N, C-alpha and C positions, 0 to 999 in steps of 0.2 A: 175939624169938628170933633174928632174922637178925643183929642186932648182936652177940649172944653168939657165934655161929658165926664171924663176921668177926673178932671179937677173938681167939677161940681159934686161928683160922688164922694170924693175925698173930703170936700168941705162939709157935705151933709153928714158924713160919718163923724167928723171932728165935732160938729155941732151937737150931734146926739150923744157923743161921749161926754162933752162938756155939760150938757143938760143933765145926764145921769149923775155926773160928779156933783153938780149943784144941788140936785135933789138929795143925794146921800149926805152932803154937807149940811143941808137944812135939817134933815132928820137927826143927825148927830147933835146939831146945835139945840134942837128942841129937847134933847135928853139931858143937857147940861144941868147940873144941880138937882137931879132927880135921884131918889133912892134906888140903888141897884143891888141885886143879889147875884154874885158871881160864884159859880161852882168850878172847882179846880180839879185837875187830874189826880191829885193825892187825896181827894175826898173832902177837903176843907171847903167851907163856904164863907165868903166875905160879903158883908153888907155895908154899904156906905154911899156917900154922894158921888155921883159921876162928875169928875172934874175935867179929864181930858183923855185923849187916846192919840196914837200915832199910826204911821203906815204899817208898822209891824204888829198892830193890834194889841200893844201893851196898853193897859188901862190904869189910870190913877184914880183912886177913891179917897175921898176926904172923910174924916170922922168914921173910919172903918172899924168894924168889929169882925172877929174871926170866930166861926163856929166849927168845932171839930166834928168829924163823922163819928157818930156813936154806934157801938155794937148793939145797944138796946134801942129799939125804934121809939120807945116812949119817953126816953130821957134825952133832952137836947144838951144839958149841961150849961154852965155859965159861959157867956161869950167873953173872949179876950179882946180888950180894947187896944187897937193898933194905932189909931189916929190916921196919919197919911200913909197910904199903902200903894205900892206899884205892883201890879200883877202882870207878869210876862205873858204875852199873847199865846205862846205855845203851851201854857198851862191852863188856859181857859177852856172849860168844857161847855158851859152855857152861861148866858147873861139874861137876867130877867129884870124888867123895870117894875118896881112895886106899884101896884095899881093905885094906892093911896096918893102917891106923888103925882100921878097922871091926872087923877080926879081933881086934886087941889089946884093944879096949874090951869086946867081948863075952866074952873070956876072963877079964877082970878082974871080971866080975859074978858 
């Protein structure tokens, strides 16, 4: 009997892990092709379309633009157009989904 309970407990743990994985995957899939703003450890900010990520948290942005951290808080400066950009996961400080892209996608459904 004890082995049946242990097996059931293991199965239940596996199912909850699989369910959490599925929810995380669905969340990431819902963010595909949304505009994102990624702040990096060196102060730069990249804005572009979220195309993919991997298990190391590297992020690929399409149509990316780079904004440098300015010393003057009032001037943002001109963005530098990068196109396709890969941001290593260990350089990511924060990721924000621009609210406009979330509103547009929910209106389309």
